Structures are given as C-alpha cells and as structure tokens.
N, C-alpha and C positions, 0 to 999 in steps of 0.2 A: 426455472429461469436460467438461461445460459449465462455463464460467467464471462464478463467482458475482460479481455486482456488489457493491461495498462499500455503496452506497446505492441503494435502489429509488426509482423516480420519485415514489411517494406519500410516502416518507420525505424525499426532497429538497424536496418542496413544503412539508411540515410544517417542515422545517429552515429554509427561506428565510423563511416567514411568522414563525416563532419568532424568527429573527435580527433581522428588521425590528422586531418588537414589543420585543424585548430591547434593541435599540439606541436606540429612542425613550425607553424608561424610563431608560436610562443617560445618554444625552446631554442630554435635555431636562429631566430632573428631578434626577438624582443629581449630575451634574457641577457644575451651578451652586450646589448646596446645600453643597458642600465637606464631603461625608461619604464614608466608605469602608466599604461594607457587606460586608467579607470577600472572600475569593477573589482570583484573579488581577486581577479588575477593581478590587478595593479597592486593591491595590498600585499598579496603573496610575493610578488616580485621585489617589493621593498624589504619585506622580512627576509627573503632569500639573500638579498644584498648584504644584510647585517649579520645573518647567521649561517649562510651557505646551506640551509636545509633544502630538501627537494621542493621544487616549485609546485608540482602536482599535489603533493601531500599538503602543503601549506594552503593551496587554493581550496582543497576539500575541507580543511580545518576552519577556514574563514566562512565557508558556506554552511557548515553544520548547524550553528545557532540560528541562522536564517531559515534553514530547512525545517527546524523544529517549530519556529514561529509560523511558517507556512502551513505546517501540518495542523496546527490548532486554529489558526485564524483565517486561512485562505481555503485551500482545497487539498484533501488527502491525495487525490489523484494527481494534482499539480505537484505536490511535494514529492511523491514517489517518482514521477517521471523526471523531475529536475534532479533528484538524488541519483537516479540511475545515470543521467547524463554527466553529473559531476564526478561520479566514481569512474566512469569510462574515460573521461578526459584526463583525470588524475593518473590513472593507470597508463594511459597512452604516453603522457608527458614523461613520467618517471621511469617506466619499465620498457617502453618501446622506442620512443624517439631519442631520449637523452643518452642511452647506452650505445645507440647504433648510428646516429646521424651527427655530422659535424656542425659546429656553431659558426655562423658568419661573423667574422670579427673585423669587418671593413668599416666603411663610412656609416656613422650613426643615422644620417638622413636616409640612406638607402635601406638600412635595417628597419627604420620606422615605416617606410613606404612599403617595402616588400612584406614586412611582418604584418602590417595593417591589411594589405590585400589578401594575404594567405589566411589570416585569422578571420577576415570577413567572409571568405569563401566557406571556411569551416562552420562559422556561426550560421550562415545562410542555410546550409544543409541541416544543421541542428534545428533551426526554426521551422524548416519545411517538414521536419519529423514531428513537429508539434511540441517541442520542448524548448528549454532555455539553459544557459550555462550558470544560472543562479546569480549570486552577487547582488548588484544594484537593481536588477530586475525584480527580485523578491522584495528588496527594501522598498522599491517604488510602489509595488502592489500593496504592501503592508501599510504604508503611510496613506495611500489613497483610500484604503478601506476605513481607516480611522478618520481621515479628513477628505471626503469625496470631492471637495471643491478644488483640491490641489492638483495641478497638472502633472501627470507622470513625466512628460517630456522635460519640463522645467526642473522637476525633482531629480531626475537622472543626471541632468546637466549640472545641477548643484553638487551632487555626490561626486561625480567625476571631476568636477572643478576642485573640490577639496583634496581628492587623491592626487591630482596633478600638482597642486600647490605643495602638498606634503612631500612629493617626490623631489622637489628642488632642494629640500633640507636633507633628505635621506641620501640622495646621490651627490649632493654637494655642488650642484650647478643648475642654473636656470634652464640650460639646454634640455635637461631631462623633461621638464614640463612642455617645452616647445615641441620637441620630437614626439612626446607622448600625445600631444594634440594632433600632430600630423598623422600618427598611427590611428588614432580614434576616428579622425575624419575619413581616412582611407577605408577603414573597415566598414564604416557606416554607409559610404557610397557603394561599396561592393555588395553589401547585404541588400540594399535597396534595388540595385541593378539586377541581381539574381532573382530575388523574390518577385519584384514587380515587372522586371523586364523592360522592354522598350515600348510597352503599350500604355505607358502613362500619357495622359492627355489633358485637354482643357475643356471644361464644360462652360459653354458660353450662353448666357441668358440675355436676350436683346428685347427691350421694350420699344416698340416702333409702330408707326401707322403704315409702314410699307412691308409688312411681314411676308406677303405673298411674293413680292419681288426679291426680297433677300433670300428666302428659302429656295426660290427657283434658281437663283444665281449660285447658291451653295451646291445644289444638285448638278448644275452644268459645269462649274469650274472645279469644285473639290471632289465631285463624285460621292458626296455624302448626302444624308437625308437630315431632316429636322422635324421637330414637333411644334405645331402652332397651337397656342392657347389664347382663348378669349379673355380679355381683362378689362378693368375699368379704373381710370385714374382716381385716386382717393381725393386729391385736391381739386382737380378740374371736373371730375364726374363724367368725363367724356370716355367713350369706348376706345379701346386700343387693343393691340395684340402683342403676344410674347412669343419670340422664336427661341426654342431650346435646341441647342446643337452641341455635339461633342466631337472634337477633332483631335488628331495627334498634335503634339507641340510643334512639329515641323510645318503643320498646315495653318497654324494660328495666325501668322502674319498675313497670309492671303485672305483668311476670313475677315480679319480686321479691315483690310483694304476694301473688301466687298461691302461691308456694312457702311463704311465711310462714304463710298461712292454713291450709294443709294439713299442713305438717310444720315446726314451730318448731325441731326438732332437726336439720334437714337441714344437710349440709355443702355449701356452695356455692362454686364457683370461677368467676371471671369473667375472660375473656381478650378484650381488644380486638382486632378483626379489621379490617384496612384494606380488604379487598374480600371480597364474598360472591357466589358464582355459584350459580345453580340456581333452582328453583321459588320464586317470590315475591321473588327478587332479580334481579340481572343475568342475562341470557341468555348462557350461556358461549359459545355458537356465535358471537355477535355480537362477541366480544372477540378472536376468532382472526384 
C-alpha cells in the first residue's frame, strides 16, 4: 500500500505563504497595538505583553496541550497537520518577520483593521491548504466531540469573548477588547471572501400555483433556470408546485419582484448559500 503524505507539495506551498502573511499581520500590526483578537495567538499576545517573551514561541506553547488532546481524541492526521502549521507560523513570527520587518506604531484602529485583513489573508491560505492555526479551533472540535449538540460557532464565539474580555484587564483599557473585536471581524470577512469568493448566493424555494409562469419569467429576466417540483398541501390537500431556484445575491431583489408580480400569495423560503457550483456559477471541475 502506498504511504500517503500528510501534506502535499501544493498544500505545503500554500501553508508557507499563508504562514508568512499571517506572521506579518501578527507581528507588524497586532503586537504593537496591544490587542488580543482571540484564539491561541490572543493568549500569547497577552503573555507577551506581561513577559516580553517571543509571540511565536508563546503561541506554540499554548497550542502544545491542545495538540496532545487532538492526537488522542480527534485525529492523528489532523493533529500532525496542525502541529506542522503551528511550528511554521511560530518560526516565521520569531525568526523571519520579527528580526527583519518594522512594527507599525500608529493608530490602533488602523493596526486592528490592517492586522485583521492581513491575518485573514494568511489564515485563508492556511485553510485552503487543509490545515488550521490551532487554538480555539482545536478546543471547539474537542468540546463538540464530547457534547455533539454544542454549536462550534457559538463555542468559538464564547472562547474569543473570554479572551477579549481578559485583554481589557491585561492591557489596562477597554479599547483593547474593542479593537480586538474589529480585528476579529476583519479577518473573518476576509477569510470568507477568499475561500467562498463572490459566488455566494441565495437558494429560493417558492410554493405557488403559478410555477410555470414564475419559472418562465426567471429564464427571461434573470437568464437563470429553475427546478419544478410537484407537491401537495398538507392542510388543504390540494395539488401545488414548488419552484427551486438559486441566484446571486445581486439578483435576489429582481427575483423577489418577479414572484410578487405573478403570485402575491406565494410562500417563499430563502436560504443563504456559501458556495454554488454549476452552470452560471463556479465550474465544479475547477474546484477539485
């Protein structure tokens, strides 16, 4: 049996590029601003503020116990890939970026914004390489494995909230938490934009007796197609149809107008989609 590599060359390249960008955002913008935008890095930045120890080394130290738990309770492959990422990021911060690039010591708001954007770009590359930077991501997976009903999103929000709150005490001002929140929001938006692109859309489900007219109008006005499904009302028992259509967010207002003009009594359900593959959207083959 052929032995499978933990990281392919293309993934390693993405990982290294992402680690460099991530390290620049952390060391050049976030560290001098005295903010802690969540995760293992946030904890490391607070300890750095108190001890002046290297940020990269501290981040790795915070991640070590989490990586050990991930090894035993999650996946060894996941633990190894994350450990490699953590080591690369730590080396980049302490031995490549810190000695060679200057720190931005201007406005803290600009530091949090630029830092968040740059860190977001770096993390997006790391995620595209199939890895993570550890920290709260590992903690979230560990807790969900123990309590599957707990939402990872809410859990990560709670963890980051505790770190942001603690930063007000460590840095001695409430601005630390506020600017940290700005940084966290900026990096999240950038990550979503890079990974999901502009092909996020809306999946619209329309329960109507005028399905043919609505679908015809969708084709004519939006140059989109739709799927028609036969259905039956549970309460009335009468036959009806369902129109299933996916459009870009910029097209949704026109679709809503089409539905309203044809059938004011239509029942409409809208679901936000992070990615859409197929004709008129991303080519699925290119994403493999």
